[in-house]
Structure formats: structure tokens, C-alpha cells
LUMLUMDREN-2810 file (N, C-alpha, C; in Angstrom, 1 decimal):
<atoms>
<atom><aa>M</aa><ch>A</ch><at>N</at><xx>0.4</xx><yy>2.7</yy><zz>-19.6</zz></atom>
<atom><aa>M</aa><ch>A</ch><at>CA</at><xx>0.0</xx><yy>2.1</yy><zz>-18.3</zz></atom>
<atom><aa>M</aa><ch>A</ch><at>C</at><xx>-1.4</xx><yy>1.8</yy><zz>-18.4</zz></atom>
<atom><aa>N</aa><ch>A</ch><at>N</at><xx>-1.8</xx><yy>0.6</yy><zz>-18.0</zz></atom>
<atom><aa>N</aa><ch>A</ch><at>CA</at><xx>-3.2</xx><yy>0.1</yy><zz>-18.0</zz></atom>
<atom><aa>N</aa><ch>A</ch><at>C</at><xx>-3.7</xx><yy>0.0</yy><zz>-16.6</zz></atom>
<atom><aa>I</aa><ch>A</ch><at>N</at><xx>-4.6</xx><yy>0.8</yy><zz>-16.2</zz></atom>
<atom><aa>I</aa><ch>A</ch><at>CA</at><xx>-5.1</xx><yy>0.8</yy><zz>-14.8</zz></atom>
<atom><aa>I</aa><ch>A</ch><at>C</at><xx>-6.6</xx><yy>0.5</yy><zz>-14.8</zz></atom>
<atom><aa>K</aa><ch>A</ch><at>N</at><xx>-7.0</xx><yy>-0.4</yy><zz>-13.9</zz></atom>
<atom><aa>K</aa><ch>A</ch><at>CA</at><xx>-8.4</xx><yy>-0.8</yy><zz>-13.8</zz></atom>
<atom><aa>K</aa><ch>A</ch><at>C</at><xx>-8.8</xx><yy>-0.9</yy><zz>-12.4</zz></atom>
<atom><aa>I</aa><ch>A</ch><at>N</at><xx>-10.0</xx><yy>-0.5</yy><zz>-12.1</zz></atom>
<atom><aa>I</aa><ch>A</ch><at>CA</at><xx>-10.7</xx><yy>-0.7</yy><zz>-10.8</zz></atom>
<atom><aa>I</aa><ch>A</ch><at>C</at><xx>-11.8</xx><yy>-1.7</yy><zz>-11.0</zz></atom>
<atom><aa>I</aa><ch>A</ch><at>N</at><xx>-11.7</xx><yy>-2.8</yy><zz>-10.3</zz></atom>
<atom><aa>I</aa><ch>A</ch><at>CA</at><xx>-12.7</xx><yy>-3.9</yy><zz>-10.4</zz></atom>
<atom><aa>I</aa><ch>A</ch><at>C</at><xx>-13.6</xx><yy>-3.8</yy><zz>-9.3</zz></atom>
<atom><aa>G</aa><ch>A</ch><at>N</at><xx>-14.9</xx><yy>-3.7</yy><zz>-9.5</zz></atom>
<atom><aa>G</aa><ch>A</ch><at>CA</at><xx>-15.9</xx><yy>-3.6</yy><zz>-8.4</zz></atom>
<atom><aa>G</aa><ch>A</ch><at>C</at><xx>-16.0</xx><yy>-2.1</yy><zz>-7.9</zz></atom>
<atom><aa>Y</aa><ch>A</ch><at>N</at><xx>-16.1</xx><yy>-1.2</yy><zz>-8.8</zz></atom>
<atom><aa>Y</aa><ch>A</ch><at>CA</at><xx>-16.1</xx><yy>0.2</yy><zz>-8.4</zz></atom>
<atom><aa>Y</aa><ch>A</ch><at>C</at><xx>-17.4</xx><yy>0.7</yy><zz>-7.9</zz></atom>
<atom><aa>N</aa><ch>A</ch><at>N</at><xx>-18.5</xx><yy>-0.1</yy><zz>-8.0</zz></atom>
<atom><aa>N</aa><ch>A</ch><at>CA</at><xx>-19.8</xx><yy>0.4</yy><zz>-7.7</zz></atom>
<atom><aa>N</aa><ch>A</ch><at>C</at><xx>-20.2</xx><yy>0.0</yy><zz>-6.2</zz></atom>
<atom><aa>C</aa><ch>A</ch><at>N</at><xx>-19.2</xx><yy>0.1</yy><zz>-5.3</zz></atom>
<atom><aa>C</aa><ch>A</ch><at>CA</at><xx>-19.5</xx><yy>-0.2</yy><zz>-3.9</zz></atom>
<atom><aa>C</aa><ch>A</ch><at>C</at><xx>-18.8</xx><yy>1.0</yy><zz>-3.1</zz></atom>
<atom><aa>S</aa><ch>A</ch><at>N</at><xx>-19.1</xx><yy>1.1</yy><zz>-1.8</zz></atom>
<atom><aa>S</aa><ch>A</ch><at>CA</at><xx>-18.6</xx><yy>2.2</yy><zz>-1.1</zz></atom>
<atom><aa>S</aa><ch>A</ch><at>C</at><xx>-17.0</xx><yy>2.3</yy><zz>-1.1</zz></atom>
<atom><aa>N</aa><ch>A</ch><at>N</at><xx>-16.4</xx><yy>1.2</yy><zz>-1.0</zz></atom>
<atom><aa>N</aa><ch>A</ch><at>CA</at><xx>-14.9</xx><yy>1.2</yy><zz>-1.1</zz></atom>
<atom><aa>N</aa><ch>A</ch><at>C</at><xx>-14.4</xx><yy>1.4</yy><zz>-2.5</zz></atom>
<atom><aa>G</aa><ch>A</ch><at>N</at><xx>-15.2</xx><yy>1.0</yy><zz>-3.5</zz></atom>
<atom><aa>G</aa><ch>A</ch><at>CA</at><xx>-14.8</xx><yy>1.2</yy><zz>-4.9</zz></atom>
<atom><aa>G</aa><ch>A</ch><at>C</at><xx>-14.9</xx><yy>2.7</yy><zz>-5.2</zz></atom>
<atom><aa>I</aa><ch>A</ch><at>N</at><xx>-15.9</xx><yy>3.4</yy><zz>-4.6</zz></atom>
<atom><aa>I</aa><ch>A</ch><at>CA</at><xx>-16.0</xx><yy>4.8</yy><zz>-4.8</zz></atom>
<atom><aa>I</aa><ch>A</ch><at>C</at><xx>-14.8</xx><yy>5.5</yy><zz>-4.2</zz></atom>
<atom><aa>K</aa><ch>A</ch><at>N</at><xx>-14.4</xx><yy>5.1</yy><zz>-3.0</zz></atom>
<atom><aa>K</aa><ch>A</ch><at>CA</at><xx>-13.3</xx><yy>5.6</yy><zz>-2.3</zz></atom>
<atom><aa>K</aa><ch>A</ch><at>C</at><xx>-12.0</xx><yy>5.4</yy><zz>-3.1</zz></atom>
<atom><aa>L</aa><ch>A</ch><at>N</at><xx>-11.8</xx><yy>4.2</yy><zz>-3.6</zz></atom>
<atom><aa>L</aa><ch>A</ch><at>CA</at><xx>-10.6</xx><yy>3.9</yy><zz>-4.4</zz></atom>
<atom><aa>L</aa><ch>A</ch><at>C</at><xx>-10.6</xx><yy>4.7</yy><zz>-5.6</zz></atom>
<atom><aa>T</aa><ch>A</ch><at>N</at><xx>-11.7</xx><yy>5.0</yy><zz>-6.3</zz></atom>
<atom><aa>T</aa><ch>A</ch><at>CA</at><xx>-11.7</xx><yy>5.9</yy><zz>-7.4</zz></atom>
<atom><aa>T</aa><ch>A</ch><at>C</at><xx>-11.2</xx><yy>7.3</yy><zz>-7.1</zz></atom>
<atom><aa>K</aa><ch>A</ch><at>N</at><xx>-11.6</xx><yy>7.8</yy><zz>-6.0</zz></atom>
<atom><aa>K</aa><ch>A</ch><at>CA</at><xx>-11.2</xx><yy>9.1</yy><zz>-5.5</zz></atom>
<atom><aa>K</aa><ch>A</ch><at>C</at><xx>-9.7</xx><yy>9.2</yy><zz>-5.2</zz></atom>
<atom><aa>V</aa><ch>A</ch><at>N</at><xx>-9.3</xx><yy>8.1</yy><zz>-4.5</zz></atom>
<atom><aa>V</aa><ch>A</ch><at>CA</at><xx>-7.9</xx><yy>8.0</yy><zz>-4.1</zz></atom>
<atom><aa>V</aa><ch>A</ch><at>C</at><xx>-7.0</xx><yy>7.9</yy><zz>-5.3</zz></atom>
<atom><aa>L</aa><ch>A</ch><at>N</at><xx>-7.4</xx><yy>7.1</yy><zz>-6.3</zz></atom>
<atom><aa>L</aa><ch>A</ch><at>CA</at><xx>-6.6</xx><yy>6.9</yy><zz>-7.5</zz></atom>
<atom><aa>L</aa><ch>A</ch><at>C</at><xx>-6.5</xx><yy>8.2</yy><zz>-8.3</zz></atom>
<atom><aa>K</aa><ch>A</ch><at>N</at><xx>-7.6</xx><yy>9.0</yy><zz>-8.4</zz></atom>
<atom><aa>K</aa><ch>A</ch><at>CA</at><xx>-7.6</xx><yy>10.3</yy><zz>-9.1</zz></atom>
<atom><aa>K</aa><ch>A</ch><at>C</at><xx>-6.7</xx><yy>11.2</yy><zz>-8.4</zz></atom>
<atom><aa>R</aa><ch>A</ch><at>N</at><xx>-6.7</xx><yy>11.2</yy><zz>-7.1</zz></atom>
<atom><aa>R</aa><ch>A</ch><at>CA</at><xx>-5.7</xx><yy>12.1</yy><zz>-6.3</zz></atom>
<atom><aa>R</aa><ch>A</ch><at>C</at><xx>-4.3</xx><yy>11.7</yy><zz>-6.6</zz></atom>
<atom><aa>A</aa><ch>A</ch><at>N</at><xx>-4.0</xx><yy>10.4</yy><zz>-6.6</zz></atom>
<atom><aa>A</aa><ch>A</ch><at>CA</at><xx>-2.6</xx><yy>9.9</yy><zz>-6.9</zz></atom>
<atom><aa>A</aa><ch>A</ch><at>C</at><xx>-2.2</xx><yy>10.3</yy><zz>-8.3</zz></atom>
<atom><aa>L</aa><ch>A</ch><at>N</at><xx>-3.1</xx><yy>10.1</yy><zz>-9.2</zz></atom>
<atom><aa>L</aa><ch>A</ch><at>CA</at><xx>-2.8</xx><yy>10.5</yy><zz>-10.6</zz></atom>
<atom><aa>L</aa><ch>A</ch><at>C</at><xx>-2.5</xx><yy>12.0</yy><zz>-10.7</zz></atom>
<atom><aa>D</aa><ch>A</ch><at>N</at><xx>-3.3</xx><yy>12.8</yy><zz>-10.0</zz></atom>
<atom><aa>D</aa><ch>A</ch><at>CA</at><xx>-3.0</xx><yy>14.3</yy><zz>-10.0</zz></atom>
<atom><aa>D</aa><ch>A</ch><at>C</at><xx>-1.7</xx><yy>14.6</yy><zz>-9.4</zz></atom>
<atom><aa>D</aa><ch>A</ch><at>N</at><xx>-1.4</xx><yy>13.9</yy><zz>-8.3</zz></atom>
<atom><aa>D</aa><ch>A</ch><at>CA</at><xx>-0.1</xx><yy>14.2</yy><zz>-7.6</zz></atom>
<atom><aa>D</aa><ch>A</ch><at>C</at><xx>1.1</xx><yy>13.8</yy><zz>-8.4</zz></atom>
<atom><aa>A</aa><ch>A</ch><at>N</at><xx>0.9</xx><yy>12.7</yy><zz>-9.2</zz></atom>
<atom><aa>A</aa><ch>A</ch><at>CA</at><xx>2.0</xx><yy>12.3</yy><zz>-10.1</zz></atom>
<atom><aa>A</aa><ch>A</ch><at>C</at><xx>2.0</xx><yy>13.0</yy><zz>-11.4</zz></atom>
<atom><aa>D</aa><ch>A</ch><at>N</at><xx>1.2</xx><yy>14.0</yy><zz>-11.6</zz></atom>
<atom><aa>D</aa><ch>A</ch><at>CA</at><xx>1.0</xx><yy>14.8</yy><zz>-12.8</zz></atom>
<atom><aa>D</aa><ch>A</ch><at>C</at><xx>0.9</xx><yy>13.9</yy><zz>-14.0</zz></atom>
<atom><aa>S</aa><ch>A</ch><at>N</at><xx>0.2</xx><yy>12.8</yy><zz>-13.8</zz></atom>
<atom><aa>S</aa><ch>A</ch><at>CA</at><xx>0.0</xx><yy>11.8</yy><zz>-14.9</zz></atom>
<atom><aa>S</aa><ch>A</ch><at>C</at><xx>-1.3</xx><yy>12.1</yy><zz>-15.6</zz></atom>
<atom><aa>L</aa><ch>A</ch><at>N</at><xx>-1.2</xx><yy>11.9</yy><zz>-16.9</zz></atom>
<atom><aa>L</aa><ch>A</ch><at>CA</at><xx>-2.4</xx><yy>12.0</yy><zz>-17.8</zz></atom>
<atom><aa>L</aa><ch>A</ch><at>C</at><xx>-3.0</xx><yy>10.7</yy><zz>-18.0</zz></atom>
<atom><aa>E</aa><ch>A</ch><at>N</at><xx>-2.6</xx><yy>9.7</yy><zz>-17.3</zz></atom>
<atom><aa>E</aa><ch>A</ch><at>CA</at><xx>-3.2</xx><yy>8.3</yy><zz>-17.4</zz></atom>
<atom><aa>E</aa><ch>A</ch><at>C</at><xx>-4.7</xx><yy>8.3</yy><zz>-17.1</zz></atom>
<atom><aa>S</aa><ch>A</ch><at>N</at><xx>-5.4</xx><yy>7.5</yy><zz>-17.7</zz></atom>
<atom><aa>S</aa><ch>A</ch><at>CA</at><xx>-6.8</xx><yy>7.2</yy><zz>-17.4</zz></atom>
<atom><aa>S</aa><ch>A</ch><at>C</at><xx>-6.9</xx><yy>5.8</yy><zz>-16.9</zz></atom>
<atom><aa>F</aa><ch>A</ch><at>N</at><xx>-8.1</xx><yy>5.5</yy><zz>-16.4</zz></atom>
<atom><aa>F</aa><ch>A</ch><at>CA</at><xx>-8.3</xx><yy>4.2</yy><zz>-15.9</zz></atom>
<atom><aa>F</aa><ch>A</ch><at>C</at><xx>-9.7</xx><yy>3.7</yy><zz>-16.2</zz></atom>
<atom><aa>E</aa><ch>A</ch><at>N</at><xx>-9.9</xx><yy>2.4</yy><zz>-16.2</zz></atom>
<atom><aa>E</aa><ch>A</ch><at>CA</at><xx>-11.2</xx><yy>1.8</yy><zz>-16.5</zz></atom>
<atom><aa>E</aa><ch>A</ch><at>C</at><xx>-11.8</xx><yy>1.4</yy><zz>-15.2</zz></atom>
<atom><aa>E</aa><ch>A</ch><at>N</at><xx>-13.1</xx><yy>1.5</yy><zz>-15.1</zz></atom>
<atom><aa>E</aa><ch>A</ch><at>CA</at><xx>-13.9</xx><yy>1.0</yy><zz>-14.0</zz></atom>
<atom><aa>E</aa><ch>A</ch><at>C</at><xx>-14.8</xx><yy>-0.2</yy><zz>-14.5</zz></atom>
<atom><aa>L</aa><ch>A</ch><at>N</at><xx>-14.5</xx><yy>-1.3</yy><zz>-13.9</zz></atom>
<atom><aa>L</aa><ch>A</ch><at>CA</at><xx>-15.2</xx><yy>-2.6</yy><zz>-14.3</zz></atom>
<atom><aa>L</aa><ch>A</ch><at>C</at><xx>-16.0</xx><yy>-3.1</yy><zz>-13.2</zz></atom>
<atom><aa>N</aa><ch>A</ch><at>N</at><xx>-17.2</xx><yy>-3.5</yy><zz>-13.5</zz></atom>
<atom><aa>N</aa><ch>A</ch><at>CA</at><xx>-18.1</xx><yy>-4.0</yy><zz>-12.4</zz></atom>
<atom><aa>N</aa><ch>A</ch><at>C</at><xx>-18.8</xx><yy>-5.3</yy><zz>-12.8</zz></atom>
<atom><aa>D</aa><ch>A</ch><at>N</at><xx>-18.1</xx><yy>-6.2</yy><zz>-13.4</zz></atom>
<atom><aa>D</aa><ch>A</ch><at>CA</at><xx>-18.7</xx><yy>-7.5</yy><zz>-13.9</zz></atom>
<atom><aa>D</aa><ch>A</ch><at>C</at><xx>-18.0</xx><yy>-8.7</yy><zz>-13.3</zz></atom>
<atom><aa>E</aa><ch>A</ch><at>N</at><xx>-18.7</xx><yy>-9.8</yy><zz>-13.3</zz></atom>
<atom><aa>E</aa><ch>A</ch><at>CA</at><xx>-18.1</xx><yy>-11.0</yy><zz>-12.8</zz></atom>
<atom><aa>E</aa><ch>A</ch><at>C</at><xx>-16.9</xx><yy>-11.5</yy><zz>-13.6</zz></atom>
<atom><aa>N</aa><ch>A</ch><at>N</at><xx>-17.0</xx><yy>-11.3</yy><zz>-14.9</zz></atom>
<atom><aa>N</aa><ch>A</ch><at>CA</at><xx>-15.9</xx><yy>-11.8</yy><zz>-15.8</zz></atom>
<atom><aa>N</aa><ch>A</ch><at>C</at><xx>-14.6</xx><yy>-11.2</yy><zz>-15.4</zz></atom>
<atom><aa>S</aa><ch>A</ch><at>N</at><xx>-14.6</xx><yy>-9.9</yy><zz>-15.1</zz></atom>
<atom><aa>S</aa><ch>A</ch><at>CA</at><xx>-13.4</xx><yy>-9.2</yy><zz>-14.7</zz></atom>
<atom><aa>S</aa><ch>A</ch><at>C</at><xx>-12.8</xx><yy>-9.7</yy><zz>-13.4</zz></atom>
<atom><aa>K</aa><ch>A</ch><at>N</at><xx>-13.7</xx><yy>-10.0</yy><zz>-12.5</zz></atom>
<atom><aa>K</aa><ch>A</ch><at>CA</at><xx>-13.3</xx><yy>-10.5</yy><zz>-11.2</zz></atom>
<atom><aa>K</aa><ch>A</ch><at>C</at><xx>-12.6</xx><yy>-11.9</yy><zz>-11.4</zz></atom>
<atom><aa>K</aa><ch>A</ch><at>N</at><xx>-13.2</xx><yy>-12.7</yy><zz>-12.2</zz></atom>
<atom><aa>K</aa><ch>A</ch><at>CA</at><xx>-12.7</xx><yy>-14.1</yy><zz>-12.5</zz></atom>
<atom><aa>K</aa><ch>A</ch><at>C</at><xx>-11.3</xx><yy>-14.0</yy><zz>-13.2</zz></atom>
<atom><aa>K</aa><ch>A</ch><at>N</at><xx>-11.3</xx><yy>-13.1</yy><zz>-14.2</zz></atom>
<atom><aa>K</aa><ch>A</ch><at>CA</at><xx>-10.1</xx><yy>-12.9</yy><zz>-15.0</zz></atom>
<atom><aa>K</aa><ch>A</ch><at>C</at><xx>-8.9</xx><yy>-12.6</yy><zz>-14.2</zz></atom>
<atom><aa>Y</aa><ch>A</ch><at>N</at><xx>-9.0</xx><yy>-11.7</yy><zz>-13.2</zz></atom>
<atom><aa>Y</aa><ch>A</ch><at>CA</at><xx>-7.9</xx><yy>-11.3</yy><zz>-12.4</zz></atom>
<atom><aa>Y</aa><ch>A</ch><at>C</at><xx>-7.9</xx><yy>-12.1</yy><zz>-11.0</zz></atom>
<atom><aa>G</aa><ch>A</ch><at>N</at><xx>-8.8</xx><yy>-12.9</yy><zz>-10.8</zz></atom>
<atom><aa>G</aa><ch>A</ch><at>CA</at><xx>-8.8</xx><yy>-13.7</yy><zz>-9.5</zz></atom>
<atom><aa>G</aa><ch>A</ch><at>C</at><xx>-9.1</xx><yy>-12.9</yy><zz>-8.3</zz></atom>
<atom><aa>I</aa><ch>A</ch><at>N</at><xx>-10.0</xx><yy>-11.9</yy><zz>-8.5</zz></atom>
<atom><aa>I</aa><ch>A</ch><at>CA</at><xx>-10.3</xx><yy>-11.0</yy><zz>-7.3</zz></atom>
<atom><aa>I</aa><ch>A</ch><at>C</at><xx>-11.5</xx><yy>-11.6</yy><zz>-6.6</zz></atom>
<atom><aa>K</aa><ch>A</ch><at>N</at><xx>-11.3</xx><yy>-11.8</yy><zz>-5.4</zz></atom>
<atom><aa>K</aa><ch>A</ch><at>CA</at><xx>-12.4</xx><yy>-12.4</yy><zz>-4.5</zz></atom>
<atom><aa>K</aa><ch>A</ch><at>C</at><xx>-13.1</xx><yy>-11.3</yy><zz>-3.8</zz></atom>
<atom><aa>N</aa><ch>A</ch><at>N</at><xx>-12.4</xx><yy>-10.3</yy><zz>-3.3</zz></atom>
<atom><aa>N</aa><ch>A</ch><at>CA</at><xx>-13.0</xx><yy>-9.2</yy><zz>-2.6</zz></atom>
<atom><aa>N</aa><ch>A</ch><at>C</at><xx>-12.8</xx><yy>-7.9</yy><zz>-3.3</zz></atom>
<atom><aa>V</aa><ch>A</ch><at>N</at><xx>-13.9</xx><yy>-7.2</yy><zz>-3.5</zz></atom>
<atom><aa>V</aa><ch>A</ch><at>CA</at><xx>-13.8</xx><yy>-5.9</yy><zz>-4.2</zz></atom>
<atom><aa>V</aa><ch>A</ch><at>C</at><xx>-13.6</xx><yy>-4.8</yy><zz>-3.2</zz></atom>
<atom><aa>P</aa><ch>A</ch><at>N</at><xx>-13.1</xx><yy>-3.7</yy><zz>-3.6</zz></atom>
<atom><aa>P</aa><ch>A</ch><at>CA</at><xx>-12.6</xx><yy>-3.3</yy><zz>-4.9</zz></atom>
<atom><aa>P</aa><ch>A</ch><at>C</at><xx>-11.2</xx><yy>-3.9</yy><zz>-5.2</zz></atom>
<atom><aa>G</aa><ch>A</ch><at>N</at><xx>-10.9</xx><yy>-4.1</yy><zz>-6.4</zz></atom>
<atom><aa>G</aa><ch>A</ch><at>CA</at><xx>-9.5</xx><yy>-4.5</yy><zz>-6.8</zz></atom>
<atom><aa>G</aa><ch>A</ch><at>C</at><xx>-8.9</xx><yy>-3.5</yy><zz>-7.7</zz></atom>
<atom><aa>L</aa><ch>A</ch><at>N</at><xx>-7.6</xx><yy>-3.3</yy><zz>-7.5</zz></atom>
<atom><aa>L</aa><ch>A</ch><at>CA</at><xx>-6.8</xx><yy>-2.4</yy><zz>-8.3</zz></atom>
<atom><aa>L</aa><ch>A</ch><at>C</at><xx>-5.8</xx><yy>-3.2</yy><zz>-9.1</zz></atom>
<atom><aa>V</aa><ch>A</ch><at>N</at><xx>-5.9</xx><yy>-3.0</yy><zz>-10.4</zz></atom>
<atom><aa>V</aa><ch>A</ch><at>CA</at><xx>-5.0</xx><yy>-3.8</yy><zz>-11.3</zz></atom>
<atom><aa>V</aa><ch>A</ch><at>C</at><xx>-4.2</xx><yy>-2.8</yy><zz>-12.2</zz></atom>
<atom><aa>I</aa><ch>A</ch><at>N</at><xx>-2.9</xx><yy>-2.9</yy><zz>-12.1</zz></atom>
<atom><aa>I</aa><ch>A</ch><at>CA</at><xx>-2.1</xx><yy>-2.0</yy><zz>-12.9</zz></atom>
<atom><aa>I</aa><ch>A</ch><at>C</at><xx>-1.2</xx><yy>-2.9</yy><zz>-13.8</zz></atom>
<atom><aa>N</aa><ch>A</ch><at>N</at><xx>-1.3</xx><yy>-2.7</yy><zz>-15.1</zz></atom>
<atom><aa>N</aa><ch>A</ch><at>CA</at><xx>-0.6</xx><yy>-3.5</yy><zz>-16.1</zz></atom>
<atom><aa>N</aa><ch>A</ch><at>C</at><xx>-0.8</xx><yy>-5.0</yy><zz>-16.0</zz></atom>
<atom><aa>G</aa><ch>A</ch><at>N</at><xx>-2.0</xx><yy>-5.4</yy><zz>-15.7</zz></atom>
<atom><aa>G</aa><ch>A</ch><at>CA</at><xx>-2.4</xx><yy>-6.8</yy><zz>-15.6</zz></atom>
<atom><aa>G</aa><ch>A</ch><at>C</at><xx>-2.0</xx><yy>-7.4</yy><zz>-14.3</zz></atom>
<atom><aa>E</aa><ch>A</ch><at>N</at><xx>-1.4</xx><yy>-6.7</yy><zz>-13.3</zz></atom>
<atom><aa>E</aa><ch>A</ch><at>CA</at><xx>-1.0</xx><yy>-7.2</yy><zz>-12.0</zz></atom>
<atom><aa>E</aa><ch>A</ch><at>C</at><xx>-2.0</xx><yy>-6.7</yy><zz>-10.9</zz></atom>
<atom><aa>V</aa><ch>A</ch><at>N</at><xx>-2.5</xx><yy>-7.6</yy><zz>-10.1</zz></atom>
<atom><aa>V</aa><ch>A</ch><at>CA</at><xx>-3.4</xx><yy>-7.2</yy><zz>-9.1</zz></atom>
<atom><aa>V</aa><ch>A</ch><at>C</at><xx>-2.6</xx><yy>-6.5</yy><zz>-8.0</zz></atom>
<atom><aa>I</aa><ch>A</ch><at>N</at><xx>-2.8</xx><yy>-5.3</yy><zz>-7.7</zz></atom>
<atom><aa>I</aa><ch>A</ch><at>CA</at><xx>-2.1</xx><yy>-4.5</yy><zz>-6.7</zz></atom>
<atom><aa>I</aa><ch>A</ch><at>C</at><xx>-2.7</xx><yy>-4.6</yy><zz>-5.4</zz></atom>
<atom><aa>S</aa><ch>A</ch><at>N</at><xx>-4.0</xx><yy>-4.5</yy><zz>-5.3</zz></atom>
<atom><aa>S</aa><ch>A</ch><at>CA</at><xx>-4.7</xx><yy>-4.7</yy><zz>-4.0</zz></atom>
<atom><aa>S</aa><ch>A</ch><at>C</at><xx>-6.1</xx><yy>-5.2</yy><zz>-4.3</zz></atom>
<atom><aa>E</aa><ch>A</ch><at>N</at><xx>-6.7</xx><yy>-5.8</yy><zz>-3.3</zz></atom>
<atom><aa>E</aa><ch>A</ch><at>CA</at><xx>-8.0</xx><yy>-6.3</yy><zz>-3.4</zz></atom>
<atom><aa>E</aa><ch>A</ch><at>C</at><xx>-8.7</xx><yy>-6.3</yy><zz>-2.0</zz></atom>
<atom><aa>G</aa><ch>A</ch><at>N</at><xx>-9.9</xx><yy>-5.9</yy><zz>-1.9</zz></atom>
<atom><aa>G</aa><ch>A</ch><at>CA</at><xx>-10.6</xx><yy>-5.8</yy><zz>-0.7</zz></atom>
<atom><aa>G</aa><ch>A</ch><at>C</at><xx>-10.3</xx><yy>-4.7</yy><zz>0.2</zz></atom>
<atom><aa>K</aa><ch>A</ch><at>N</at><xx>-9.5</xx><yy>-3.7</yy><zz>-0.2</zz></atom>
<atom><aa>K</aa><ch>A</ch><at>CA</at><xx>-9.1</xx><yy>-2.6</yy><zz>0.6</zz></atom>
<atom><aa>K</aa><ch>A</ch><at>C</at><xx>-8.9</xx><yy>-1.4</yy><zz>-0.3</zz></atom>
<atom><aa>V</aa><ch>A</ch><at>N</at><xx>-8.7</xx><yy>-0.3</yy><zz>0.4</zz></atom>
<atom><aa>V</aa><ch>A</ch><at>CA</at><xx>-8.4</xx><yy>0.9</yy><zz>-0.4</zz></atom>
<atom><aa>V</aa><ch>A</ch><at>C</at><xx>-7.0</xx><yy>1.4</yy><zz>0.0</zz></atom>
<atom><aa>P</aa><ch>A</ch><at>N</at><xx>-6.0</xx><yy>1.3</yy><zz>-0.9</zz></atom>
<atom><aa>P</aa><ch>A</ch><at>CA</at><xx>-4.7</xx><yy>1.7</yy><zz>-0.6</zz></atom>
<atom><aa>P</aa><ch>A</ch><at>C</at><xx>-4.7</xx><yy>3.3</yy><zz>-0.4</zz></atom>
<atom><aa>T</aa><ch>A</ch><at>N</at><xx>-3.7</xx><yy>3.8</yy><zz>0.2</zz></atom>
<atom><aa>T</aa><ch>A</ch><at>CA</at><xx>-3.6</xx><yy>5.2</yy><zz>0.4</zz></atom>
<atom><aa>T</aa><ch>A</ch><at>C</at><xx>-3.1</xx><yy>5.9</yy><zz>-0.9</zz></atom>
<atom><aa>V</aa><ch>A</ch><at>N</at><xx>-3.2</xx><yy>7.2</yy><zz>-0.9</zz></atom>
<atom><aa>V</aa><ch>A</ch><at>CA</at><xx>-2.7</xx><yy>8.0</yy><zz>-2.0</zz></atom>
<atom><aa>V</aa><ch>A</ch><at>C</at><xx>-1.3</xx><yy>7.7</yy><zz>-2.2</zz></atom>
<atom><aa>R</aa><ch>A</ch><at>N</at><xx>-0.5</xx><yy>7.7</yy><zz>-1.1</zz></atom>
<atom><aa>R</aa><ch>A</ch><at>CA</at><xx>0.9</xx><yy>7.5</yy><zz>-1.1</zz></atom>
<atom><aa>R</aa><ch>A</ch><at>C</at><xx>1.3</xx><yy>6.2</yy><zz>-1.7</zz></atom>
<atom><aa>E</aa><ch>A</ch><at>N</at><xx>0.6</xx><yy>5.1</yy><zz>-1.3</zz></atom>
<atom><aa>E</aa><ch>A</ch><at>CA</at><xx>0.9</xx><yy>3.8</yy><zz>-1.9</zz></atom>
<atom><aa>E</aa><ch>A</ch><at>C</at><xx>0.7</xx><yy>3.7</yy><zz>-3.4</zz></atom>
<atom><aa>I</aa><ch>A</ch><at>N</at><xx>-0.4</xx><yy>4.3</yy><zz>-3.8</zz></atom>
<atom><aa>I</aa><ch>A</ch><at>CA</at><xx>-0.7</xx><yy>4.3</yy><zz>-5.3</zz></atom>
<atom><aa>I</aa><ch>A</ch><at>C</at><xx>0.3</xx><yy>5.2</yy><zz>-6.0</zz></atom>
<atom><aa>Y</aa><ch>A</ch><at>N</at><xx>0.6</xx><yy>6.3</yy><zz>-5.4</zz></atom>
<atom><aa>Y</aa><ch>A</ch><at>CA</at><xx>1.6</xx><yy>7.3</yy><zz>-6.0</zz></atom>
<atom><aa>Y</aa><ch>A</ch><at>C</at><xx>2.9</xx><yy>6.5</yy><zz>-6.3</zz></atom>
<atom><aa>K</aa><ch>A</ch><at>N</at><xx>3.4</xx><yy>5.8</yy><zz>-5.3</zz></atom>
<atom><aa>K</aa><ch>A</ch><at>CA</at><xx>4.7</xx><yy>5.1</yy><zz>-5.4</zz></atom>
<atom><aa>K</aa><ch>A</ch><at>C</at><xx>4.6</xx><yy>4.1</yy><zz>-6.6</zz></atom>
<atom><aa>L</aa><ch>A</ch><at>N</at><xx>3.5</xx><yy>3.4</yy><zz>-6.7</zz></atom>
<atom><aa>L</aa><ch>A</ch><at>CA</at><xx>3.3</xx><yy>2.5</yy><zz>-7.8</zz></atom>
<atom><aa>L</aa><ch>A</ch><at>C</at><xx>3.3</xx><yy>3.2</yy><zz>-9.2</zz></atom>
<atom><aa>L</aa><ch>A</ch><at>N</at><xx>2.7</xx><yy>4.3</yy><zz>-9.2</zz></atom>
<atom><aa>L</aa><ch>A</ch><at>CA</at><xx>2.6</xx><yy>5.1</yy><zz>-10.5</zz></atom>
<atom><aa>L</aa><ch>A</ch><at>C</at><xx>4.0</xx><yy>5.6</yy><zz>-10.9</zz></atom>
<atom><aa>I</aa><ch>A</ch><at>N</at><xx>4.8</xx><yy>6.0</yy><zz>-9.9</zz></atom>
<atom><aa>I</aa><ch>A</ch><at>CA</at><xx>6.1</xx><yy>6.6</yy><zz>-10.2</zz></atom>
<atom><aa>I</aa><ch>A</ch><at>C</at><xx>7.1</xx><yy>5.4</yy><zz>-10.7</zz></atom>
<atom><aa>V</aa><ch>A</ch><at>N</at><xx>7.0</xx><yy>4.3</yy><zz>-10.0</zz></atom>
<atom><aa>V</aa><ch>A</ch><at>CA</at><xx>7.8</xx><yy>3.1</yy><zz>-10.4</zz></atom>
<atom><aa>V</aa><ch>A</ch><at>C</at><xx>7.5</xx><yy>2.7</yy><zz>-11.8</zz></atom>
<atom><aa>E</aa><ch>A</ch><at>N</at><xx>6.2</xx><yy>2.6</yy><zz>-12.1</zz></atom>
<atom><aa>E</aa><ch>A</ch><at>CA</at><xx>5.8</xx><yy>2.1</yy><zz>-13.4</zz></atom>
<atom><aa>E</aa><ch>A</ch><at>C</at><xx>6.3</xx><yy>3.1</yy><zz>-14.5</zz></atom>
</atoms>
């Protein structure tokens, strides 16, 4: 599983990082994730509002912080 946070260096990006870590812990997953904070990553995934959460190349959310439960469900399905 390939997980990326685009725009992690803002207040919501920091919150998303914490929520994602909690969801990974809840799912007992050993997955890691990348934190990207460059314009090329935003353009590549078409993210206009940060933070963006990308799982396996698919933009899951942008401009908001999903809940732990929402991310957990995505991790279990994948």
C-alpha cells in the first residue's frame, strides 16, 4: 500500500499526520507513509487544497482532515 500526505507542513497537514498514524495503529498495520510538501506533488495528483491524502495513487481527500474511522475503513478495504 502506497500512502502519501501532500502538504503536510500546515496545521491541517499536521493533524492529518496524527490521524493517519492513529488509524494505522488501530488497523495494526505496519504500513508507512510519505510526507510531501512540493508543488510537483500537488500538480501530479491535482490537489488544489492541502492537505491531500493519496492511497495507491488515488486522491482520497483534499482540503480537510478525515476522521480516524474514515481512514481506518480505507485501510481495511485496501
